[in-house]
N, C-alpha and C positions, 0 to 999 in steps of 0.2 A: 569436488564438483558433483560427484554421485549423490552425496547427501543433500546438497542444495537442490539438485534436480528432482530428487524424490519428494522433497517438501513442496516444490512448485507444482508437481504433478498431483499431489494429494489435495492441494488447495483447489486446483482445477476440478478434481473429482467431486469435492464437496459443492462447488458451484453447479456442477452437472446435477447432483442430487437435489439441490435446492430448486433448480429449474424444472424438475419433474413434480414438484409439490403443487397441489391445487391452489394453495394460498402463497405461492412463491413471491419473493420480493423483487425478483428480476428474472429475465429469461436470457440464458447464455447457451445457445445451441452449439457453439464451438467448443465448449468446455469438455465435453465427452471425447471429442477428437483429440484434444491436447492432453487430456489425462491419460488415456490409454487403458487397456483392459485391466491390467494389474491394479492400478490405483482405483479404478471404478469398483472393482471387486472388494477392495479393502473398505472403501467408503460405504458401500452397501451394507456391510456388517457392523458399521460403527453407528451407535445409536445416541451417543451423548449430544451430537449436534441437533437432535430433534427436541431435546428439552432445553438446551442452551445454544440457540442458533447464532453463535458469535460471528462466524465468518459471513453468514448471510446478512446480519445487521451491519457489519463493517462494510461489506461491499455496497449495500444500498445507501448507507450514509454518504460514502464518498462518490457514488454515482450522482446523487442529488446535488452534492456540493460542486462537482465538476460541471454539471449541466447548467447550474445557476451562473457560474463564473464565465463560461464561454458565451452565454447569452448576454453578458455584460461587456462584450467586445474583447475579452482575452482570447487571442488566437494562437498562442504558443503553449503547448502542454508537454510536460516532461514527466515520465514515470521512472523513478529511481528504483532499481532492482525490480524490473517489470515482471520477470518470471513468465508465467503463462497467462498474464492478463489479456483480456479480449475486448476491452472497452473501445479500442480503435474500430472494432467491427460491429459492436452491438449497440452503442449509444448513438443518438441522433445528433451529429455534430453540425454546427452551422458551416456555411461555405467558408473556405479559407483557413480552417483550423489545421495546424501542423502538429503532429504528435510524435515525440521521440521516445523510444523505449530503450533504456540503458540497462544492460546486464552483461554477464560474462559471455564470451563468444560461443562457447559450447552449448549453453542453454538457449541462446538465440538461434543457433543452427538447428537444434532439435525442434524448437518451436516452429521455425519456418518449414522444416521438412514435413511436419504434421499438418500445418496449414495448407501446404501445397497439395496434400492428398484430397482436399475438398475444394481446391481453387478458391480459397477464401479471399474476399475483396474488402478492404477497409472502407469505412465511411468518412475518412478524413485522409490527409496526407500523412502516412505513417512511415517513420524512419527508424529502423533498429540501429542502435549505437553500441558496438562492442567495446566495453571499457570496464576497468576494475575500479569500483567506487572507493576502495580502500587506499587507492593511490591518488595523490593530490592533483595530478595533472589531468584527471578525467574531464574537466570542463573543456579542455582543448579539443577533445574528440567530438564533443557536442557542437562547439563553434565551427569546426570543420565540416559539420553536416548541416550547416545553414541556420543554426540558432542565432538570433539577433539580440544582443544585450540591451539595445535601446527600446525594444518592444516589450510590453507587459507579458508576463509568463505565469503559468500555473504549474506548481510542482507537487508531486504526490510520492510520499514514501510510505507505502502500505506493506506491512509484513517485512520490514527491512531493519529498522533500528534495533529491534530486540536481539538481533544476532550479532551486533557489532560492539566493540569496546567503546567506551565513552569518548575517547580521543578521536575515533573515526567518525562518530556521530557529529561531534563538534566541527570536524574538518568538512564534512558534507554540508552542514548548515552554513559555514563560512564560505565555502566554494560556491554554493548556490547564490548567496548574497552578492558575491563578487561579480556575478554576471547577470544580476537582476536589476531592473529599473524600479523606481519607486512605484508602489501600488501592486507589485507582483505578489502572488499568493502561494502559500505553502500549506499542504495538508499532510498529516502524519499520524500514524498509530504509534502510541508510546505505552509501554508497560509501566506499571507503577513499581517503585522500588520495594514497596511492601509486598507485592506479589512475589518478587524474587526471593524474599526472605521468610515468608510465612510458612510455618510447619505444614499446614494443610496442602501446600502445593509441592512438597518435596518429591513425592513419587512421580508426579507429572514432569517436573523439571529434570529429574534423574533419567526418566525415560527419553526425554528430548535430547539430553546430552549423550545418551547411549546410541541414539540414532545419528549422531554426528552434527546435530543442529542445536547446541546448547543456547538457552536464553541467557544473554549476558548483560544487556543494558536495560535500566529502568530508572525512572525518577518520579518522585511525588510532586515535583514542582516544574512542570513543563514551561510555565511562563518564564522562569529564570533561565532555563536551558536556551530558549529561543531568543530572549532579550540580549544574551551575551554576544550574539552575532547580528544584532540590529533588527530582529523580527519582533513585531508586536503581536502577541497572541490575541485573537478575536474571541475564541471559544475553546473551552476544554469540556468535552462531552463524554459521559460514560454510557456504555450499553445499559439500557433501562431508563435513561433520561428521556424526556418527552421527544427530543430530537433524534433519538436513536433507540426507538422501541418498535415502531411499525406494527403494533399489535401482536408481536411475537415474543418479546422478552417476558419471561414469566413473572417478574416482580420488579418493583421500582428500585432504582439504584440507591445504595446507601449514600449518605452525605459524603462528599468527596474526601474529606480529611478524617473520616472515621478510621482509627488505627487498624491496619491490616485488612481492610475491606475492599478498597478500590483495587481492581485488577488491571485495567488498562484505560487509556484515554484516546479519544479522537480529537486531535488538536488542529486548529486552523489558525493561520497567522498571515500578517501582511508585512511586506518589506517597506519601511518608511525612511531609512537612513541612506543617504546617497553613498554609493560604494566608492572605494578608493581611499 
C-alpha cells in the first residue's frame, strides 16, 4: 500500500508542476494539496518531464476524450485505480454525470482527508468505491453504489494495467464488459511489450521495481487484448501522434510496429457484444 500511495502522490505532484507552466495543458489546482510537500519537492527536482512531458500528454489526452463522451450523453463514468485523480473536481461535467472512483480503501481515505482540508467540492456526483480490482467480485461493490448496467458508461484505466499481471488485466476487461451495455466506452494506457524488454529501459524498470511498483504488463497488440472480451478498439494512439502531441512532444512518434520503439499506447474502445 505504501508503494502504491507513493506513486499516486508523485503523479499528483507532476500534475501540480504542469499546472504551474505558462504553456500548461491543463489546470489542476487540487493536485498540490493531494501530492503533499514531500512529493512536490521530489517533482521540483525532476527534470526529465520537461523534455518528455508524458504524464501531461496522457492527462490531457484522456481529459479531451472524457469531455467528448459525456457531451454525447454518457452520464456514468468509472475510474479504475483512481488514485489521486481530480477530474471530478476540475473538468466541466454536464448535469447528471455520476463518477465512481475505485481504489483501495487506504488510498481513498488519504485522498478524502486531504480534500477535506480545502473543502473541495466536486462538479459532478462523485462516489468513492473501496474495492480490490484484483479480486473478481469488485463489480458488486460498484453496483451497490448505484451503478446501472443498462445505462451507457465510460471507463478509464490510466496508470493501472502496467502494474498488473496479464490475468488480472483480462479479468478487469471481462468484468467491465459484464456490467456494460452496448455502446459503453473504455479508455486505457497500455505499455508496449517491447518497452518492457528493451535494453535501454532496463535501468528505469529496475528502479521502478526497487520502489515496489514494478512494471509487469505490456502488449504490442492492444486490439487483440480488448477483442478477447468483446471490446472493439477505436484508436491506438502514441505520444507524439497528432492526437497526442499538443505542441509539447519533442518529436513525431515512430511507426507503431517499429521494433523496440513504441513505449506506450492510449487505447480507446467500444463495447459492442451483448453481455451474458
